[in-house]
All heavy atoms as a GROMACS GRO file, in nm:
protein
  579
    1MET      N    1  -1.170   9.937  10.790
    1MET     CA    2  -1.206   9.935  10.926
    1MET      C    3  -1.358   9.965  10.939
    1MET      O    4  -1.411  10.031  10.865
    1MET     CB    5  -1.135  10.044  11.004
    1MET     CG    6  -0.988  10.026  11.009
    1MET     SD    7  -0.921   9.891  11.097
    1MET     CE    8  -0.943   9.935  11.270
    2ARG      N    9  -1.414   9.892  11.042
    2ARG     CA   10  -1.566   9.900  11.063
    2ARG      C   11  -1.576   9.951  11.208
    2ARG      O   12  -1.522   9.898  11.295
    2ARG     CB   13  -1.630   9.760  11.050
    2ARG     CG   14  -1.628   9.709  10.908
    2ARG     CD   15  -1.738   9.764  10.828
    2ARG     NE   16  -1.753   9.691  10.698
    2ARG     CZ   17  -1.834   9.588  10.673
    2ARG    NH1   18  -1.910   9.548  10.763
    2ARG    NH2   19  -1.827   9.534  10.558
    3GLU      N   20  -1.674  10.034  11.222
    3GLU     CA   21  -1.710  10.090  11.352
    3GLU      C   22  -1.805   9.989  11.424
    3GLU      O   23  -1.915   9.962  11.366
    3GLU     CB   24  -1.776  10.231  11.348
    3GLU     CG   25  -1.809  10.289  11.481
    3GLU     CD   26  -1.860  10.426  11.466
    3GLU    OE1   27  -1.879  10.478  11.358
    3GLU    OE2   28  -1.898  10.476  11.571
    4LEU      N   29  -1.771   9.941  11.536
    4LEU     CA   30  -1.852   9.846  11.609
    4LEU      C   31  -1.940   9.919  11.706
    4LEU      O   32  -2.066   9.900  11.715
    4LEU     CB   33  -1.772   9.752  11.698
    4LEU     CG   34  -1.704   9.643  11.624
    4LEU    CD1   35  -1.634   9.555  11.728
    4LEU    CD2   36  -1.803   9.550  11.552
    5VAL      N   37  -1.884  10.015  11.789
    5VAL     CA   38  -1.954  10.084  11.894
    5VAL      C   39  -1.911  10.224  11.900
    5VAL      O   40  -1.796  10.256  11.875
    5VAL     CB   41  -1.919  10.009  12.032
    5VAL    CG1   42  -1.986  10.086  12.148
    5VAL    CG2   43  -1.969   9.863  12.033
    6ARG      N   44  -2.006  10.307  11.937
    6ARG     CA   45  -1.972  10.453  11.968
    6ARG      C   46  -2.042  10.485  12.093
    6ARG      O   47  -2.162  10.473  12.115
    6ARG     CB   48  -2.032  10.539  11.848
    6ARG     CG   49  -1.999  10.686  11.867
    6ARG     CD   50  -2.064  10.764  11.760
    6ARG     NE   51  -2.005  10.727  11.632
    6ARG     CZ   52  -2.038  10.782  11.517
    6ARG    NH1   53  -2.125  10.877  11.516
    6ARG    NH2   54  -1.989  10.736  11.399
    7THR      N   55  -1.966  10.529  12.200
    7THR     CA   56  -2.020  10.546  12.330
    7THR      C   57  -1.938  10.651  12.411
    7THR      O   58  -1.820  10.671  12.384
    7THR     CB   59  -2.030  10.420  12.412
    7THR    OG1   60  -2.093  10.445  12.537
    7THR    CG2   61  -1.888  10.353  12.436
    8ASN      N   62  -2.005  10.713  12.496
    8ASN     CA   63  -1.934  10.798  12.603
    8ASN      C   64  -1.890  10.731  12.722
    8ASN      O   65  -1.828  10.783  12.816
    8ASN     CB   66  -2.024  10.917  12.641
    8ASN     CG   67  -2.050  11.014  12.518
    8ASN    OD1   68  -1.983  11.014  12.428
    8ASN    ND2   69  -2.155  11.091  12.539
    9ASP      N   70  -1.937  10.602  12.740
    9ASP     CA   71  -1.914  10.520  12.859
    9ASP      C   72  -1.782  10.460  12.854
    9ASP      O   73  -1.754  10.359  12.790
    9ASP     CB   74  -2.023  10.420  12.862
    9ASP     CG   75  -2.019  10.334  12.995
    9ASP    OD1   76  -1.918  10.335  13.063
    9ASP    OD2   77  -2.128  10.277  13.030
   10VAL      N   78  -1.677  10.518  12.929
   10VAL     CA   79  -1.551  10.474  12.931
   10VAL      C   80  -1.533  10.332  12.990
   10VAL      O   81  -1.445  10.248  12.953
   10VAL     CB   82  -1.443  10.556  12.996
   10VAL    CG1   83  -1.436  10.694  12.929
   10VAL    CG2   84  -1.487  10.588  13.136
   11VAL      N   85  -1.620  10.290  13.079
   11VAL     CA   86  -1.624  10.161  13.146
   11VAL      C   87  -1.664  10.060  13.028
   11VAL      O   88  -1.606   9.954  13.022
   11VAL     CB   89  -1.720  10.148  13.250
   11VAL    CG1   90  -1.729  10.011  13.310
   11VAL    CG2   91  -1.668  10.239  13.366
   12LEU      N   92  -1.764  10.097  12.947
   12LEU     CA   93  -1.807  10.006  12.840
   12LEU      C   94  -1.693   9.988  12.741
   12LEU      O   95  -1.672   9.883  12.687
   12LEU     CB   96  -1.937  10.058  12.768
   12LEU     CG   97  -1.989   9.983  12.654
   12LEU    CD1   98  -2.029   9.846  12.700
   12LEU    CD2   99  -2.107  10.062  12.594
   13VAL      N  100  -1.627  10.097  12.709
   13VAL     CA  101  -1.511  10.091  12.608
   13VAL      C  102  -1.404   9.990  12.668
   13VAL      O  103  -1.351   9.906  12.589
   13VAL     CB  104  -1.451  10.228  12.592
   13VAL    CG1  105  -1.317  10.220  12.513
   13VAL    CG2  106  -1.544  10.321  12.514
   14SER      N  107  -1.380  10.002  12.800
   14SER     CA  108  -1.284   9.913  12.857
   14SER      C  109  -1.334   9.772  12.851
   14SER      O  110  -1.248   9.671  12.818
   14SER     CB  111  -1.253   9.951  13.000
   14SER     OG  112  -1.167   9.865  13.064
   15ALA      N  113  -1.457   9.744  12.882
   15ALA     CA  114  -1.508   9.608  12.884
   15ALA      C  115  -1.506   9.550  12.739
   15ALA      O  116  -1.472   9.432  12.716
   15ALA     CB  117  -1.654   9.605  12.932
   16ILE      N  118  -1.545   9.632  12.639
   16ILE     CA  119  -1.545   9.580  12.501
   16ILE      C  120  -1.400   9.548  12.461
   16ILE      O  121  -1.373   9.445  12.401
   16ILE     CB  122  -1.612   9.675  12.403
   16ILE    CG1  123  -1.764   9.680  12.435
   16ILE    CG2  124  -1.587   9.645  12.260
   16ILE    CD1  125  -1.850   9.790  12.366
   17GLY      N  126  -1.312   9.634  12.497
   17GLY     CA  127  -1.174   9.610  12.464
   17GLY      C  128  -1.117   9.477  12.526
   17GLY      O  129  -1.048   9.410  12.462
   18ALA      N  130  -1.158   9.447  12.645
   18ALA     CA  131  -1.119   9.329  12.715
   18ALA      C  132  -1.179   9.207  12.641
   18ALA      O  133  -1.120   9.100  12.625
   18ALA     CB  134  -1.165   9.324  12.860
   19LEU      N  135  -1.308   9.213  12.604
   19LEU     CA  136  -1.374   9.108  12.524
   19LEU      C  137  -1.298   9.092  12.394
   19LEU      O  138  -1.276   8.966  12.358
   19LEU     CB  139  -1.524   9.136  12.507
   19LEU     CG  140  -1.612   9.130  12.629
   19LEU    CD1  141  -1.738   9.200  12.588
   19LEU    CD2  142  -1.628   8.987  12.663
   20LEU      N  143  -1.275   9.187  12.325
   20LEU     CA  144  -1.208   9.168  12.191
   20LEU      C  145  -1.056   9.119  12.209
   20LEU      O  146  -1.017   9.036  12.134
   20LEU     CB  147  -1.210   9.304  12.118
   20LEU     CG  148  -1.341   9.356  12.079
   20LEU    CD1  149  -1.336   9.493  12.009
   20LEU    CD2  150  -1.415   9.253  11.978
   21ASP      N  151  -0.990   9.163  12.308
   21ASP     CA  152  -0.857   9.116  12.345
   21ASP      C  153  -0.860   8.967  12.379
   21ASP      O  154  -0.782   8.884  12.325
   21ASP     CB  155  -0.795   9.188  12.462
   21ASP     CG  156  -0.752   9.328  12.427
   21ASP    OD1  157  -0.737   9.363  12.308
   21ASP    OD2  158  -0.723   9.408  12.515
   22GLY      N  159  -0.959   8.928  12.448
   22GLY     CA  160  -0.980   8.790  12.491
   22GLY      C  161  -1.010   8.701  12.369
   22GLY      O  162  -0.966   8.579  12.370
   23ALA      N  163  -1.066   8.759  12.271
   23ALA     CA  164  -1.101   8.684  12.141
   23ALA      C  165  -0.990   8.696  12.039
   23ALA      O  166  -0.998   8.648  11.931
   23ALA     CB  167  -1.236   8.732  12.081
   24ARG      N  168  -0.882   8.768  12.081
   24ARG     CA  169  -0.769   8.791  11.995
   24ARG      C  170  -0.814   8.869  11.866
   24ARG      O  171  -0.763   8.838  11.764
   24ARG     CB  172  -0.698   8.669  11.963
   24ARG     CG  173  -0.632   8.610  12.084
   24ARG     CD  174  -0.553   8.479  12.055
   24ARG     NE  175  -0.507   8.425  12.185
   24ARG     CZ  176  -0.384   8.380  12.202
   24ARG    NH1  177  -0.302   8.385  12.100
   24ARG    NH2  178  -0.347   8.334  12.318
   25ILE      N  179  -0.906   8.968  11.886
   25ILE     CA  180  -0.944   9.054  11.776
   25ILE      C  181  -0.882   9.187  11.792
   25ILE      O  182  -0.905   9.253  11.897
   25ILE     CB  183  -1.096   9.065  11.771
   25ILE    CG1  184  -1.161   8.926  11.753
   25ILE    CG2  185  -1.140   9.161  11.664
   25ILE    CD1  186  -1.310   8.922  11.761
   26HIS      N  187  -0.802   9.226  11.700
   26HIS     CA  188  -0.732   9.360  11.710
   26HIS      C  189  -0.838   9.461  11.694
   26HIS      O  190  -0.927   9.448  11.599
   26HIS     CB  191  -0.621   9.367  11.604
   26HIS     CG  192  -0.511   9.269  11.625
   26HIS    ND1  193  -0.415   9.292  11.730
   26HIS    CD2  194  -0.478   9.160  11.568
   26HIS    CE1  195  -0.327   9.189  11.722
   26HIS    NE2  196  -0.365   9.108  11.622
   27HIS      N  197  -0.832   9.570  11.765
   27HIS     CA  198  -0.927   9.680  11.756
   27HIS      C  199  -0.855   9.816  11.784
   27HIS      O  200  -0.747   9.811  11.830
   27HIS     CB  201  -1.041   9.655  11.861
   27HIS     CG  202  -0.992   9.649  11.997
   27HIS    ND1  203  -0.932   9.544  12.057
   27HIS    CD2  204  -0.997   9.744  12.092
   27HIS    CE1  205  -0.902   9.569  12.184
   27HIS    NE2  206  -0.934   9.699  12.208
   28LEU      N  207  -0.926   9.908  11.746
   28LEU     CA  208  -0.869  10.050  11.764
   28LEU      C  209  -0.979  10.137  11.829
   28LEU      O  210  -1.096  10.130  11.788
   28LEU     CB  211  -0.841  10.107  11.621
   28LEU     CG  212  -0.783  10.240  11.610
   28LEU    CD1  213  -0.648  10.256  11.682
   28LEU    CD2  214  -0.776  10.284  11.466
   29VAL      N  215  -0.935  10.208  11.931
   29VAL     CA  216  -1.025  10.299  11.998
   29VAL      C  217  -0.992  10.443  11.958
   29VAL      O  218  -0.888  10.484  11.987
   29VAL     CB  219  -1.027  10.289  12.151
   29VAL    CG1  220  -1.116  10.382  12.221
   29VAL    CG2  221  -1.054  10.151  12.200
   30LEU      N  222  -1.086  10.507  11.888
   30LEU     CA  223  -1.062  10.641  11.840
   30LEU      C  224  -1.123  10.741  11.936
   30LEU      O  225  -1.231  10.713  12.001
   30LEU     CB  226  -1.119  10.663  11.702
   30LEU     CG  227  -1.054  10.574  11.598
   30LEU    CD1  228  -1.117  10.602  11.459
   30LEU    CD2  229  -0.902  10.592  11.590
   31ASP      N  230  -1.073  10.866  11.940
   31ASP     CA  231  -1.125  10.977  12.016
   31ASP      C  232  -1.115  10.956  12.167
   31ASP      O  233  -1.183  11.030  12.241
   31ASP     CB  234  -1.271  11.006  11.980
   31ASP     CG  235  -1.290  11.026  11.830
   31ASP    OD1  236  -1.198  11.082  11.768
   31ASP    OD2  237  -1.392  10.983  11.776
   32GLN      N  238  -1.037  10.863  12.218
   32GLN     CA  239  -1.029  10.847  12.362
   32GLN      C  240  -0.947  10.959  12.432
   32GLN      O  241  -0.967  10.978  12.545
   32GLN     CB  242  -0.964  10.707  12.393
   32GLN     CG  243  -0.834  10.682  12.354
   32GLN     CD  244  -0.784  10.547  12.386
   32GLN    OE1  245  -0.868  10.466  12.437
   32GLN    NE2  246  -0.664  10.510  12.352
   33ASN      N  247  -0.868  11.027  12.360
   33ASN     CA  248  -0.791  11.139  12.411
   33ASN      C  249  -0.850  11.278  12.385
   33ASN      O  250  -0.787  11.379  12.411
   33ASN     CB  251  -0.650  11.137  12.369
   33ASN     CG  252  -0.575  11.005  12.410
   33ASN    OD1  253  -0.592  10.968  12.521
   33ASN    ND2  254  -0.498  10.948  12.330
   34MET      N  255  -0.979  11.283  12.338
   34MET     CA  256  -1.038  11.404  12.314
   34MET      C  257  -1.075  11.482  12.434
   34MET      O  258  -1.111  11.594  12.429
   34MET     CB  259  -1.164  11.378  12.216
   34MET     CG  260  -1.131  11.332  12.092
   34MET     SD  261  -1.023  11.446  11.994
   34MET     CE  262  -1.139  11.583  11.967
   35SER      N  263  -1.064  11.419  12.555
   35SER     CA  264  -1.102  11.484  12.680
   35SER      C  265  -1.016  11.607  12.704
   35SER      O  266  -1.046  11.700  12.771
   35SER     CB  267  -1.095  11.392  12.796
   35SER     OG  268  -0.957  11.342  12.817
   36VAL      N  269  -0.899  11.610  12.644
   36VAL     CA  270  -0.803  11.722  12.655
   36VAL      C  271  -0.872  11.848  12.596
   36VAL      O  272  -0.869  11.958  12.651
   36VAL     CB  273  -0.670  11.694  12.588
   36VAL    CG1  274  -0.579  11.817  12.578
   36VAL    CG2  275  -0.599  11.576  12.655
   37ILE      N  276  -0.938  11.822  12.480
   37ILE     CA  277  -0.998  11.934  12.407
   37ILE      C  278  -1.139  11.965  12.469
   37ILE      O  279  -1.172  12.083  12.488
   37ILE     CB  280  -1.022  11.895  12.256
   37ILE    CG1  281  -0.893  11.882  12.194
   37ILE    CG2  282  -1.109  11.996  12.188
   37ILE    CD1  283  -0.888  11.827  12.052
   38GLU      N  284  -1.215  11.862  12.509
   38GLU     CA  285  -1.348  11.894  12.560
   38GLU      C  286  -1.353  11.921  12.711
   38GLU      O  287  -1.457  11.950  12.764
   38GLU     CB  288  -1.445  11.770  12.526
   38GLU     CG  289  -1.399  11.648  12.606
   38GLU     CD  290  -1.487  11.527  12.586
   38GLU    OE1  291  -1.591  11.525  12.657
   38GLU    OE2  292  -1.463  11.444  12.498
   39GLY      N  293  -1.242  11.913  12.779
   39GLY     CA  294  -1.239  11.948  12.921
   39GLY      C  295  -1.287  11.831  13.010
   39GLY      O  296  -1.342  11.860  13.120
   40SER      N  297  -1.268  11.709  12.970
   40SER     CA  298  -1.305  11.589  13.049
   40SER      C  299  -1.447  11.580  13.085
   40SER      O  300  -1.490  11.521  13.184
   40SER     CB  301  -1.216  11.584  13.180
   40SER     OG  302  -1.078  11.577  13.156
   41VAL      N  303  -1.530  11.629  12.994
   41VAL     CA  304  -1.675  11.635  13.021
   41VAL      C  305  -1.740  11.502  12.966
   41VAL      O  306  -1.840  11.459  13.016
   41VAL     CB  307  -1.747  11.756  12.952
   41VAL    CG1  308  -1.899  11.753  12.973
   41VAL    CG2  309  -1.688  11.888  13.004
   42GLY      N  310  -1.676  11.436  12.870
   42GLY     CA  311  -1.718  11.317  12.814
   42GLY      C  312  -1.833  11.332  12.704
   42GLY      O  313  -1.920  11.253  12.687
   43VAL      N  314  -1.829  11.446  12.630
   43VAL     CA  315  -1.923  11.481  12.536
   43VAL      C  316  -1.893  11.409  12.405
   43VAL      O  317  -1.979  11.352  12.330
   43VAL     CB  318  -1.926  11.636  12.508
   43VAL    CG1  319  -2.016  11.665  12.398
   43VAL    CG2  320  -1.959  11.708  12.641
   44ILE      N  321  -1.766  11.398  12.367
   44ILE     CA  322  -1.729  11.339  12.245
   44ILE      C  323  -1.722  11.176  12.265
   44ILE      O  324  -1.648  11.134  12.340
   44ILE     CB  325  -1.599  11.387  12.194
   44ILE    CG1  326  -1.609  11.536  12.173
   44ILE    CG2  327  -1.550  11.318  12.068
   44ILE    CD1  328  -1.481  11.607  12.143
   45PRO      N  329  -1.802  11.101  12.191
   45PRO     CA  330  -1.808  10.961  12.212
   45PRO      C  331  -1.666  10.891  12.155
   45PRO      O  332  -1.612  10.936  12.061
   45PRO     CB  333  -1.919  10.908  12.124
   45PRO     CG  334  -1.977  11.031  12.063
   45PRO     CD  335  -1.902  11.152  12.094
   46ARG      N  336  -1.638  10.791  12.218
   46ARG     CA  337  -1.531  10.704  12.172
   46ARG      C  338  -1.581  10.602  12.073
   46ARG      O  339  -1.696  10.561  12.087
   46ARG     CB  340  -1.465  10.623  12.291
   46ARG     CG  341  -1.367  10.708  12.379
   46ARG     CD  342  -1.448  10.804  12.460
   46ARG     NE  343  -1.363  10.874  12.557
   46ARG     CZ  344  -1.387  10.981  12.614
   46ARG    NH1  345  -1.500  11.046  12.583
   46ARG    NH2  346  -1.314  11.041  12.698
   47ARG      N  347  -1.501  10.571  11.972
   47ARG     CA  348  -1.541  10.477  11.864
   47ARG      C  349  -1.449  10.357  11.869
   47ARG      O  350  -1.326  10.381  11.872
   47ARG     CB  351  -1.535  10.540  11.735
   47ARG     CG  352  -1.632  10.661  11.720
   47ARG     CD  353  -1.620  10.732  11.596
   47ARG     NE  354  -1.494  10.806  11.590
   47ARG     CZ  355  -1.426  10.849  11.486
   47ARG    NH1  356  -1.473  10.810  11.368
   47ARG    NH2  357  -1.320  10.912  11.494
   48ILE      N  358  -1.504  10.238  11.867
   48ILE     CA  359  -1.432  10.119  11.860
   48ILE      C  360  -1.437  10.056  11.726
   48ILE      O  361  -1.553  10.032  11.672
   48ILE     CB  362  -1.481  10.017  11.972
   48ILE    CG1  363  -1.467  10.079  12.105
   48ILE    CG2  364  -1.396   9.885  11.960
   48ILE    CD1  365  -1.518   9.994  12.215
   49LEU      N  366  -1.321  10.040  11.659
   49LEU     CA  367  -1.315   9.989  11.521
   49LEU      C  368  -1.244   9.850  11.512
   49LEU      O  369  -1.152   9.835  11.591
   49LEU     CB  370  -1.256  10.083  11.431
   49LEU     CG  371  -1.334  10.213  11.387
   49LEU    CD1  372  -1.344  10.307  11.502
   49LEU    CD2  373  -1.276  10.278  11.264
   50VAL      N  374  -1.284   9.771  11.422
   50VAL     CA  375  -1.205   9.654  11.392
   50VAL      C  376  -1.188   9.639  11.243
   50VAL      O  377  -1.260   9.702  11.171
   50VAL     CB  378  -1.294   9.523  11.443
   50VAL    CG1  379  -1.299   9.517  11.591
   50VAL    CG2  380  -1.426   9.506  11.373
   51HIS      N  381  -1.101   9.557  11.205
   51HIS     CA  382  -1.073   9.531  11.061
   51HIS      C  383  -1.196   9.468  10.989
   51HIS      O  384  -1.267   9.389  11.060
   51HIS     CB  385  -0.944   9.440  11.042
   51HIS     CG  386  -0.901   9.439  10.906
   51HIS    ND1  387  -0.944   9.354  10.811
   51HIS    CD2  388  -0.800   9.503  10.844
   51HIS    CE1  389  -0.886   9.364  10.704
   51HIS    NE2  390  -0.794   9.467  10.707
   52ASP      N  391  -1.214   9.492  10.870
   52ASP     CA  392  -1.325   9.439  10.797
   52ASP      C  393  -1.328   9.285  10.815
   52ASP      O  394  -1.440   9.222  10.830
   52ASP     CB  395  -1.316   9.477  10.638
   52ASP     CG  396  -1.354   9.620  10.619
   52ASP    OD1  397  -1.409   9.691  10.711
   52ASP    OD2  398  -1.311   9.663  10.514
   53ASP      N  399  -1.222   9.212  10.814
   53ASP     CA  400  -1.216   9.073  10.811
   53ASP      C  401  -1.262   9.020  10.953
   53ASP      O  402  -1.297   8.905  10.965
   53ASP     CB  403  -1.079   9.022  10.782
   53ASP     CG  404  -1.031   9.051  10.640
   53ASP    OD1  405  -1.120   9.081  10.559
   53ASP    OD2  406  -0.909   9.045  10.617
   54ASP      N  407  -1.252   9.102  11.059
   54ASP     CA  408  -1.291   9.065  11.190
   54ASP      C  409  -1.419   9.112  11.242
   54ASP      O  410  -1.469   9.078  11.345
   54ASP     CB  411  -1.190   9.112  11.292
   54ASP     CG  412  -1.043   9.058  11.274
   54ASP    OD1  413  -1.039   8.936  11.235
   54ASP    OD2  414  -0.948   9.126  11.292
   55ASN      N  415  -1.494   9.179  11.147
   55ASN     CA  416  -1.619   9.243  11.179
   55ASN      C  417  -1.716   9.139  11.236
   55ASN      O  418  -1.783   9.161  11.342
   55ASN     CB  419  -1.679   9.321  11.067
   55ASN     CG  420  -1.798   9.399  11.098
   55ASN    OD1  421  -1.808   9.467  11.196
   55ASN    ND2  422  -1.895   9.383  11.012
   56ARG      N  423  -1.741   9.036  11.153
   56ARG     CA  424  -1.846   8.937  11.190
   56ARG      C  425  -1.816   8.875  11.323
   56ARG      O  426  -1.902   8.858  11.408
   56ARG     CB  427  -1.859   8.837  11.082
   56ARG     CG  428  -1.962   8.725  11.115
   56ARG     CD  429  -1.984   8.625  11.014
   56ARG     NE  430  -2.071   8.685  10.910
   56ARG     CZ  431  -2.092   8.648  10.790
   56ARG    NH1  432  -2.019   8.531  10.752
   56ARG    NH2  433  -2.165   8.705  10.701
   57GLU      N  434  -1.690   8.832  11.345
   57GLU     CA  435  -1.656   8.765  11.477
   57GLU      C  436  -1.667   8.859  11.588
   57GLU      O  437  -1.720   8.823  11.698
   57GLU     CB  438  -1.509   8.713  11.465
   57GLU     CG  439  -1.471   8.632  11.583
   57GLU     CD  440  -1.329   8.583  11.581
   57GLU    OE1  441  -1.262   8.601  11.472
   57GLU    OE2  442  -1.289   8.516  11.676
   58ALA      N  443  -1.622   8.987  11.569
   58ALA     CA  444  -1.627   9.079  11.675
   58ALA      C  445  -1.779   9.113  11.727
   58ALA      O  446  -1.811   9.119  11.834
   58ALA     CB  447  -1.562   9.210  11.629
   59ARG      N  448  -1.868   9.119  11.621
   59ARG     CA  449  -2.005   9.147  11.646
   59ARG      C  450  -2.069   9.023  11.722
   59ARG      O  451  -2.139   9.040  11.814
   59ARG     CB  452  -2.080   9.163  11.513
   59ARG     CG  453  -2.052   9.308  11.455
   59ARG     CD  454  -2.125   9.322  11.326
   59ARG     NE  455  -2.119   9.465  11.290
   59ARG     CZ  456  -2.194   9.558  11.342
   59ARG    NH1  457  -2.286   9.533  11.419
   59ARG    NH2  458  -2.175   9.683  11.310
   60GLN      N  459  -2.017   8.903  11.688
   60GLN     CA  460  -2.071   8.782  11.757
   60GLN      C  461  -2.023   8.782  11.898
   60GLN      O  462  -2.094   8.752  11.988
   60GLN     CB  463  -2.027   8.654  11.686
   60GLN     CG  464  -2.087   8.538  11.738
   60GLN     CD  465  -2.242   8.539  11.718
   60GLN    OE1  466  -2.298   8.568  11.614
   60GLN    NE2  467  -2.317   8.521  11.831
   61VAL      N  468  -1.892   8.815  11.926
   61VAL     CA  469  -1.843   8.827  12.060
   61VAL      C  470  -1.921   8.922  12.146
   61VAL      O  471  -1.959   8.887  12.258
   61VAL     CB  472  -1.694   8.867  12.056
   61VAL    CG1  473  -1.637   8.907  12.202
   61VAL    CG2  474  -1.609   8.753  11.997
   62LEU      N  475  -1.956   9.038  12.098
   62LEU     CA  476  -2.030   9.136  12.167
   62LEU      C  477  -2.165   9.090  12.184
   62LEU      O  478  -2.230   9.112  12.295
   62LEU     CB  479  -2.024   9.269  12.106
   62LEU     CG  480  -1.883   9.339  12.097
   62LEU    CD1  481  -1.888   9.474  12.040
   62LEU    CD2  482  -1.807   9.336  12.233
   63THR      N  483  -2.230   9.033  12.088
   63THR     CA  484  -2.367   8.973  12.098
   63THR      C  485  -2.375   8.862  12.210
   63THR      O  486  -2.465   8.866  12.296
   63THR     CB  487  -2.415   8.921  11.966
   63THR    OG1  488  -2.419   9.030  11.874
   63THR    CG2  489  -2.554   8.859  11.978
   64ASP      N  490  -2.275   8.782  12.209
   64ASP     CA  491  -2.272   8.668  12.307
   64ASP      C  492  -2.255   8.725  12.446
   64ASP      O  493  -2.300   8.665  12.545
   64ASP     CB  494  -2.168   8.568  12.277
   64ASP     CG  495  -2.181   8.494  12.150
   64ASP    OD1  496  -2.294   8.499  12.092
   64ASP    OD2  497  -2.084   8.434  12.099
   65ALA      N  498  -2.194   8.837  12.458
   65ALA     CA  499  -2.172   8.898  12.589
   65ALA      C  500  -2.290   8.991  12.636
   65ALA      O  501  -2.289   9.052  12.736
   65ALA     CB  502  -2.047   8.980  12.581
   66GLY      N  503  -2.402   8.988  12.555
   66GLY     CA  504  -2.518   9.065  12.584
   66GLY      C  505  -2.511   9.216  12.550
   66GLY      O  506  -2.581   9.294  12.602
   67LEU      N  507  -2.423   9.244  12.458
   67LEU     CA  508  -2.400   9.386  12.422
   67LEU      C  509  -2.443   9.420  12.280
   67LEU      O  510  -2.406   9.524  12.226
   67LEU     CB  511  -2.252   9.426  12.442
   67LEU     CG  512  -2.196   9.414  12.578
   67LEU    CD1  513  -2.046   9.433  12.576
   67LEU    CD2  514  -2.259   9.514  12.669
   68ALA      N  515  -2.530   9.339  12.228
   68ALA     CA  516  -2.582   9.363  12.088
   68ALA      C  517  -2.648   9.494  12.070
   68ALA      O  518  -2.635   9.563  11.972
   68ALA     CB  519  -2.676   9.251  12.044
   69HIS      N  520  -2.712   9.546  12.179
   69HIS     CA  521  -2.778   9.672  12.170
   69HIS      C  522  -2.687   9.789  12.159
   69HIS      O  523  -2.724   9.900  12.122
   69HIS     CB  524  -2.876   9.692  12.299
   69HIS     CG  525  -2.787   9.692  12.427
   69HIS    ND1  526  -2.745   9.582  12.479
   69HIS    CD2  527  -2.742   9.794  12.508
   69HIS    CE1  528  -2.678   9.618  12.597
   69HIS    NE2  529  -2.685   9.743  12.607
   70GLU      N  530  -2.556   9.773  12.186
   70GLU     CA  531  -2.454   9.871  12.173
   70GLU      C  532  -2.390   9.877  12.037
   70GLU      O  533  -2.326   9.981  12.002
   70GLU     CB  534  -2.342   9.848  12.273
   70GLU     CG  535  -2.381   9.854  12.422
   70GLU     CD  536  -2.419   9.996  12.464
   70GLU    OE1  537  -2.387  10.093  12.394
   70GLU    OE2  538  -2.477  10.003  12.580
   71LEU      N  539  -2.419   9.778  11.953
   71LEU     CA  540  -2.355   9.776  11.816
   71LEU      C  541  -2.411   9.879  11.728
   71LEU      O  542  -2.528   9.902  11.717
   71LEU     CB  543  -2.369   9.631  11.755
   71LEU     CG  544  -2.294   9.520  11.818
   71LEU    CD1  545  -2.343   9.390  11.769
   71LEU    CD2  546  -2.147   9.538  11.800
   72ARG      N  547  -2.320   9.945  11.651
   72ARG     CA  548  -2.363  10.030  11.543
   72ARG      C  549  -2.420   9.944  11.424
   72ARG      O  550  -2.386   9.830  11.411
   72ARG     CB  551  -2.248  10.112  11.493
   72ARG     CG  552  -2.182  10.195  11.597
   72ARG     CD  553  -2.262  10.312  11.634
   72ARG     NE  554  -2.254  10.406  11.527
   72ARG     CZ  555  -2.334  10.516  11.531
   72ARG    NH1  556  -2.408  10.549  11.637
   72ARG    NH2  557  -2.337  10.598  11.428
   73PRO      N  558  -2.511  10.003  11.344
   73PRO     CA  559  -2.559   9.931  11.228
   73PRO      C  560  -2.442   9.877  11.138
   73PRO      O  561  -2.344   9.949  11.122
   73PRO     CB  562  -2.640  10.034  11.151
   73PRO     CG  563  -2.672  10.136  11.254
   73PRO     CD  564  -2.565  10.140  11.361
   74ASP      N  565  -2.452   9.760  11.092
   74ASP     CA  566  -2.352   9.710  11.002
   74ASP      C  567  -2.382   9.741  10.858
   74ASP      O  568  -2.466   9.686  10.792
   74ASP     CB  569  -2.344   9.552  11.014
   74ASP     CG  570  -2.220   9.500  10.953
   74ASP    OD1  571  -2.126   9.567  10.925
   74ASP    OD2  572  -2.223   9.367  10.936
   75VAL      N  573  -2.308   9.840  10.813
   75VAL     CA  574  -2.336   9.895  10.677
   75VAL      C  575  -2.248   9.836  10.569
   75VAL      O  576  -2.139   9.804  10.591
   75VAL     CB  577  -2.314  10.050  10.668
   75VAL    CG1  578  -2.358  10.106  10.542
   75VAL    CG2  579  -2.384  10.113  10.788
   0.00000   0.00000   0.00000
């Protein structure tokens, strides 16, 4: 799995999820339920991951949508 984006912005997480769903790229959002522990403050960022095989396509989808600045470095 590769991390695409890490953000506290739940609207951005939702938008990226919709873009990836539209491109039929399976993804996983980690840490979205951490608000129970942190008290709904939004301190712990959510992480969006895709399978290694989908990494390049997912990055292109987000770049085409104008979200390249949100991408984590591709290591």
